[in-house]
N, C-alpha and C positions, 0 to 999 in steps of 0.2 A: 272322838268326833261322831256323831251318827250319821247314817247315812243321807238324811236331809240337808244337814249343814254341808257335808261334804259335795253332796250334788252341786249346791248352790256357791259353793268355794272354787269348784274346778271349773264350772261355766263362768265364772267371774275371772278366774285366772286366765282361761283359754280367750277370752274375749280381750282382756287387758293386753296379755302377749300377742296375740294377733295385731292388735292396734300399732303396740310399738312396734314390731317388726314390719309393718306397713311404712310407719313413719321412718324408719331406719332405711331400708332396702327400696321403697317405692318414691317416697317423698325427699329423702336425704334431710331429713328434719328429726334428728331423735329428741327425744323428751327426758330420758332416763340414762343413767350410768350403765355400763355393762355389767358391774356388781350387781346393782339393783335388779335388773332382768336377770340375771343369773340366779337370784335368790328367787324371785318369783318363780322361774322355771324349774328349779329343783324343786320346790313345794309342789307345783303341779304333776311334775313326775313321781314325786313321793305319793301325794295322794291318788294317781291313777294306778299305782302299784298296789296302794290298799283298799283302793275300790273301783277295780277293772270295769264293773257295769257302768261306769260313767264316763269311761274313756271314749272318744269317738275318732274315726278315720282322719277327720280334719284338724284334729289337735295340734298344736305348734309341738309338743314333744315328737310328733311323728313327722313334721315338716322341715325343711330348711330355707331360710331365707323368706321369700314373698313372691306370690305369683307374679308373672310378668306383666309389664304393662300393656294396655290395649293398643297404644300407638304404634307399637313395636311389632314385627312379625315374630312368630315363636320359633324357637330352635329347641329340637329335642338333645338334650346329652347323650351321646353314647353311653358313658360311665355316668351316674349321677356325681354331681358336685356337692360334696357333703359339707356339713359343718364341722367345727372341733368342739370338743369340751374344753372347758376353762378351769385353770388353776390359778386361784387368786393370791395364793402365797406359797413358801417352801413346803409347807406341810402338804398341801393337795397336791403339789407335784409329786412329793415322795410316796404318798399313797398311790398316785397313778405310777410310778417306777415299781411299788412292790405288787401291783396288780399284773403288770405286765411280767415281770420275773417269776411270780407263782404261775400265769399261765404256760409260760414257756419253759419254766423247771430250771432255771438259770440263775447263777449267782449275781451276774453283772450283764448290761445290754449295752452294745452300742448304738449311740444316738447321734443324730444330727441335729444341732441347733440353729435356726434360722431366725433373724429379724421379723417380727410381725408389722409389716407394712400397713400403714393405716390408709388403705385405699379401696378400689373396686374390684372383686375379683371377676376374672374374665378367662375364656375359653378361646382359643384361636386356632382353628382347623386348616392344615396345608394337604394339599392332594399332589402328590409327585412333586413336593418341594414349594409348591404354590399357594399363597394365602387365598381360600376360598370362602372362608367365613369366620366371623367372630360373634361372640354372644356372652350376655351377662349369666351369673349364677341362677338368677331367678328363685325358683322354689327349690332349686336342686336337681328337678328332673326336667323342668324346660325353662329357657331363659330368653331374653330379648335378642333378637338380631342387631347388632351394632356394628356389622363389618365395615360399611362405609366410612363411621367415625373411628374406627381402631386403625384403619388404613393411613390416617393423617398422624399417627402417633410415632414420631422417628426412632424409636428404641423397637419396634415392630417389624421385622423384616418382612419385606413384602415374597421375599424367596429364602428358603433355607438355605443356609450355606452347606457345601458339601466339600471343603477343603480338607486336606490331611495336614495337620499340623501338630506340633509338641507344646501343649502349653507348659506354665510352670509346675514344676514339681509339686506333689502333695495332693490336694484335692481335684486337680484335673490334671492327669498325666497320660493319658491314651490318645490314640488317632481314631478320627470319628469314622463311621461307617458310610456307606452311600446312602441317598435319600430315601426315606421310607415312601411307601406308598400313600401310606397316611399317617399324619403326626397331629397330635390334638394337645398344643402347648397351652399351659394353664399357667397363670399368674397374676400380678397385682398392678392395676393401673391406678398411678399415685400421682400428685402434683408435688413438686420440691418445694420445701417451706419460703426462700426469698423470692422466687417467680409467683408463687402465692401472694405473698406480701404485696409485690408490686403491682399484681392485677388488682387485687383489693383497693390499694389506693387510687389506682386508675378509676375503678368503678366508681369510689366516692367522689373524686374530683369531677366525674361527669354526672353527677347526681344520682347513680344507681345504687342499689342495696350492696353491702358487702356480704360475701360467703363466710360462713362461721368458722369453717376450719379447712385444712387443705382436702379431707375425705370429702365433704360435703361437695367441695368444688370440683374434686375429678369425678365423682359420680354425677354431678348434675351436667359437668361438660361433656361426658360420655354419652349421656342419654339425651342428646339434642337431636331434634329431627333434620337440623340442617348441619351437614358436616363441614361448613365452613364455620360454622362456631366453634366446634371441637378443633380444628386446625388452628385456631388464635388462641388456644389456651396451652399452656406450658405443660402438658402432661408426659409422663414417662411410664416404662413398663419393666417390670423385675418378673421374669419367670422362675418356677420354683418346682412345678411337677407336670405331669401329661394327664390326659384323660386314657382313652385305650391305649396298652403298651404290648406290642408284637415283638419287639426286639430281645431275643433270648440272651444278648450278651449283655444287657443291663441287669446287673443283679442287685442294686442297692440305690438308696437315695443320692449317695455321693458319684455313683456312676451317671446317674439320671441329671443331675446339676452339669457334670461335667459334658454330657452330649447336648442338653440344650444351650450351654456357652458355645459348643463347636459348631452349632445349627444357626449361630448368630445372634443369640437372645443374650440380654443384659441379666447376669445372676449377681445376686450381692456377694461383695467381698468380705461381708462381715459374717459368713455363714462358717460354721466351726464344727468338727467332730467332737464327740464327748462320749469316753468309756466311763457308763455309771453315773449314777445320780449326782453325786459330788461335782464331777465335770463339767454336767448339764449346768448345775447351780451357780459354778464360778463363771461360766462363760454368760449365763444370763446376768450376772452381776456386772461383768465387763460390758456387756451392751447398755446396761444402765447406767454405767459412769461415762459412756460414749454419747448418750442418748442426745443431750443438749447440744452438741458440737457435729450431730450428722445434719445433711442438707436435705433431709425429709424426716417425716413424722413416723415413729414408730410406737407402738403401745403394748410392747412386750415380745415374747419370742415363742416360735412354733418349735417344739422338740417333737421328732420323729425317729422311730425306730430304723435305723438304717437299713438293715437286710430286707428285702423284697419276702424272700421267703419265710421269714418270721412275720413280717406284715400279715402275709397270707394267713399264716398259722392264727395270729390273734384275731382275724377278722374284723366286722363292723356290728354296730347296732343301727337302728332305724336311721339315726340322722348323723352319726359322726363314727370315725373309724377308732378301734381301741387300741390301735399302735401309734397316736399323736395326740397331743394337747397342747392348748394355748397358756403359757405361763404369762400372766398379766403383770404389768407395772402397777404399784399402786399409786392412785391419784395424788396430784399436787395439792397442798394447802395453803391457805393465807387467812390472815384476821382482817375484819373490816366489819361496819356499822349498818344494820336494817334501820334504814330511813323510815320506810313504811312498806305496807303490804297491800298489793293491788290485786283484783281478780280477771284472770282472762277466761274467756269463753272459746273452748275448742271447738273442733268441727262436728264431733258428736255432742255438743251441747254441755260436756264435761265442764265444771268451772274450776280452774287451778289458781289456787294463791301463789302470787310471785312476789319475791323479795327486792324490794327497791334498795340498792346498796349504795354506800359511800364506794366511789372506784375504787377498785384495788387491781394490781397486775397478779394473774395466777398463770404459773407456766407460759410467761410472756404474752398474754392476752389480757387486754384491760376489760375487767368484768365490772359491770354496773347494774345486773338484775341476775336474780336465781331463784330456779323452781323451788316451791316449797312442797309440792306433790299434792297434798291433799289436807285436809283441816285435822284428821286422826295424826298424821306425820307431824304437824304443829304441835299438837298436843303431846305427842310421844316423846318430842325432843325438847318441849317446852320453850319454842322460839318466840320473842316477844317483839313489838315493835320498838327500835331504841337499844336492842341488844347489841353487843359485841358477839360477832360470830365468826366460826370457822367456814372458810368457802373453799370448795374443790371444783376442778374442771371434772366433771363424772366421765370418766373414760376418756379423760384428757379433752373433751368436746363440750358438753352441756354443764353451765355452772350451777352449783348445787350447795345449800347451805348444810353443813354438816351438823355443828352440833353449837349452841349457845356458849359463851364463857362466863359461867355462872359468877366468877369471882369479881368480875368488871362491873356487875349490876350495881346500881346507886338508888333503885326505888323509883325512876322515872319511866320504867318500860311500861307497855300497855299491850294487855292481852287481845288478840285478834279473835273476832267472829267473823263467820262468812255470812255473806248478806242475804236478806230473804227473797231479794228478786234480783232478774238477771242484769248484770251492768250493760249489757247491749239492747234487748228489749224491753227491759223493766218488768217482764212478765215473773209472775210467782217461780221460783225454784222447787224441785223436788230433792229434799236433803233435811238432815238434822245434824246439830252440833256433834253428835256422838257416830255421826255415819261417815264412810269413807269418801264416796261418790256424791257429789251435789252436782244437779244436772238441770239445765233449763229445756223443758220438754216441748217448748213452740218449735215447730218445724219450720216456720218463716223466720226464725230468729235472724237478724241480718249478720252475726259472726258466725253462723253455721251455714248461711245459704247456700254459698259456692259449693262447698262439700255435699251438701244434701242433694244439689241438682247433678252435681257429678256421679252420686251413688244411684239417685232415682233413675237416671240413663243408662246405668253399667248393664253389661250383659245379663249378668245374675238377677237383675230386678227387671224393668221395664224395657230392656234392650232396645234403645233408642241409637242406632248406628250413627255416627257422626256428630252425637253430642258428647263430646267428651271435654277435657279441661279447657283447652284453647276456646271452643266454641261457648262454654259455659262463661269464661272471662268476657268474651266479645259480646254476649247479650245481656250480661248484667251492667258491663260498662256502657253499653248504649242505651240502657235503660228498657230495655224488651221485656225483662221478667223481673217480678218482684216477688213473687210465691211460685212454688211449684206447678201450680193449677195455671199460670202465664203461658207455660209451655205449650198448652193444647189451644191457644189461641192465636199462635204464631202463624203468619201469612209468609207465602213466596217472596212478596215484596219486601218485607221486612228483613228477611234472612239474606237476601240476595244484595241488600244494601251494606252489610257487613265485609269487613275488611278479608280478600282474596275468597268472596262467596258469589259465584256466577247464579245465573237462574236453575241450570242445570242442578248444582249442587244442593242449591235452596230446595228445588221440588224434591230432590232426593230426601234430604231431613225430614221435609213436611210429611212424605209418604212414610218415613219411618215413625214419627210423630204419631200420625195416624193408626199405624199398624200396631204400636204399642197398647192402644186401647184394648185390645182383645188378649192381652197378656194374662196368665191365669191368676186367680186370686193370690195365690202363694206368691207369686212375683211382686203384687203389688203390696203386700204386707212386707215384704223383705224391702220394696222399695221406699216405703215410709222412713224407714231410718229409725226404728223404735230401738232404744238401747237395750242391749243384750238379745237381740231376737235376731239372729243370722237366717242365712238360707233353709236351714234344716227345720229350726224350729218355726218359720214361717209357712213351710209345708205341713208340720204337724198342728198349726193353728188352723190353717185352711181347711185340711182334713177334718179337724174334730167340730169346727163352728159353722162351716160352710158357707158363711156369707161375713163382710165387714161389719154389717150392722150388728149381727149377733156377737162378733169378737169385742165389737165397741162397747157392748151391754154386758159384758161378762164380768162377776165378780171375781175377787184373788181367788176364792176358793173355788168357782167354776175352771179359772185358768191353771190351778194347780194340779187339776185331773187330767192336764195333758201330759203326755210322756216328756220326761226329762223338764220339766217347768217346775222349778222350785219356788219358795216364797221370794226371792229377790227377783227373779226374773218376772214373776206374777206381779209383783207390785210395780216393775217397770212399765209394764204393758198397761196396767191399770191405769197409773198415772197420765201414760201418754193420752188415752182416751179421756182423760178428765178435762183436758185442756179444751175449751173453748176455740180457740184459735185452730188449733189441730180438727176438730169436728168439722168447723166451716170450710177447711180447705178440702176435707174428705168429701163433703158434700158438694162443692165446686167440681171436683173430679169426678163425682157422678154424673153431674149434669154434664159434663164435657164427655160422657159416654164411656168411662173405663170400666173394666169386669169389676164387678162388687160381689159376686158369689160364684163358687165353683159351678161349673157347666151342669154337675149332676146334682145340686143341692135340690132343685126344686122335684126330682122326681126319681132320686137313686140311680144307680147305674149298675152294668155288668160285674165291679168290681167291688160293689157295696158290701161292707162287712168283712173284706180281705186285706190283708196287709203282706207288702211287699218288701224285700230287700235286695238290693243289687250288691253285687261284687264281681271284681275283674274288670276287664275293657271291654266294653259295648262295641259293635262293628257299624250298626245302622243308624245308631241315635247316640247321642251324648247322654250321660245319666241323668243331667238336668230335664232334657226332653223326655225322657222314659219316665222320670218321676211325675212331671207335669201330665202325663198322660195317664198315669194311675190314679191322680187326683182327680181327673177330669172326668174319670169313669166312675169314681165314687170311692174309690179303695185309699188304704194309707201307704205311706213309706216310712219305713224305719231305718235307722243307722245300724241297729244291731238285731241277731238273730235271738228269738226266743221261743219258747212252745207255743206263743200266740203267733207267731209268722206263719202266714198262709204259704208264701211261695219265696223261694230265694233263686233270683236270676243271676246266672252264673255266665259271665262273659270268660274271656281268654285270660290267664294269670289269675284266676280266682285263688283267694287266700284262706285266711283263718276263719272267714265267714262261712265258707263252703264247707269246712270241717266241723264246723259247730253245729250247722245245718244236718250234717250226716249224724253227726251225735246226738241231737235232739229227734231225729227222725223226720224232720221238716221236708217238704216236697221242693226238689232242685230241678228248675227247668231252663233251658237255653233262651238265648235271645230270641231264636225264631219260635219256640212255642209261647213266649211271652206276647210276641207280635201278632200270633194267631189267635191268642186269647182277648187281646186287646180289639181285633179285627181291623188291624194296621196293616199297611203294605210291607211286605219284607223286602 
């Protein structure tokens, strides 16, 4: 693969993996199974290793989970909440065991095998034994504050127990210590199977939609703004680790599990010690045989090196520990018939073919529809309308067609082709029958509109504080907005008439809308939601073209001159500006008074011709604000250091970019130096 193709593929993988992470962690609406996600993730890891020049700091391979939602306060974890590598079969686990033994120089390793509960990861912090804070994993570094909601879960102790008692011999057999000053318990919030089914039936009886599975139900219940809603849901909690650990008496995972239990947490009785890989696989098979009889969903086992000393010796990589792995169960499969194939339009305009099936039970759940992902996947698997197919619940969550049963074809099956017009707005779509992604590029498409509004108003786009998911829903339901430009015609009277909105809140929102008109050009480009164009690319485009008019007039060849913009991204941008509806919308935004060019575009600026790279943590402003400042003064911002970089601005905890700058002889300045150069207040 040449560098051009590698760059395009890496960008597509980064975009697609980020989208699926948001669906899983933020929306609780996963579209693909874990195995498919893992395959894409591994492909990205391999490509970034072979072409490191195209790797970016915000790549999914360097992140855990997804960014915390804006409606919750943010909580910084003292110790990052890492993700786990996955083993999809015995051979992948045996390879993990071999790596561990080789790194430690041991013939055999003691492990602990724990059930992998299908729920929501959570950290609960206690000070002097009292619960003071609870948070989601978020992106691993920063999570969402869900303290009030977690207090309603009966398995979560409000105070830690400090009783001395002898537990049953074996796994838990020592006496608990005094209460620690700081204790950061971590575990999984989940919903038991039977209460989940009862709750879903009650929702259906009340005319409400049902949750897809217990994991989504648990995640949605915990991430409620009203703790009373959470309290009404049948949530439970299993603890399995801690954040920062200051207790020197705890030397192993087994010690830690005992300590958690002594402090009053529920710890799974299915946890087993295992000496060596053979015992691990035996314990995993026993879990699999018990799976259907358990009162909660598990999707595999988590295998951890027991000794903390050995864990420290093995260490971690950027997003996961080297001493633990998730050993996943294979998905369950059944046969059924594809009655027809319909096309859904996703929030980013992607057209996804979906099979409507003869109803069949898969893993205890009745399946009537299953994703086909994209036209290339349909072609690769040769799935036809009328086929008998194997269906599985991907990751035991999302139904998916695995393959057709060729031997059962009778000649009446029909080959499916993608439509040339969007099923929602009937506008022409971008895509060919041999391409993976088909998209509706109409930014006003009804199927995409809600998500476009939310993205447009988000902090890293137009930053309209107060216009989040709930407000977008209220405005759309009330008929106040039918396209993005309608936001700028809203009045205090219209907004104050909405549910729970008074004059003061409405006036504040109108002021935020007015202030957004002055956002930098890069923010507007990002806000438009052009497929494959994220925050960094939006800055590069704003910096290179200077105005939205120039960007709209650019050819694909012009676009490819921009750093890191390959042919696929260039085509996506070009197609966006070929839509008359999109151009009409941009004109209405211009008439509303939005910034359509860089402040420096008309007459240069003090940073004209200079390129900046930011690394480490800034103290006076966020990186976003600093980047906006550079662009407004005529400069460019890059995500990587090269010989063409003018300055590297190094904040605290600067990393590899600082080392690269010194290696190349690039000027390194402090944040205060940068602010002085920009003429900004320090």
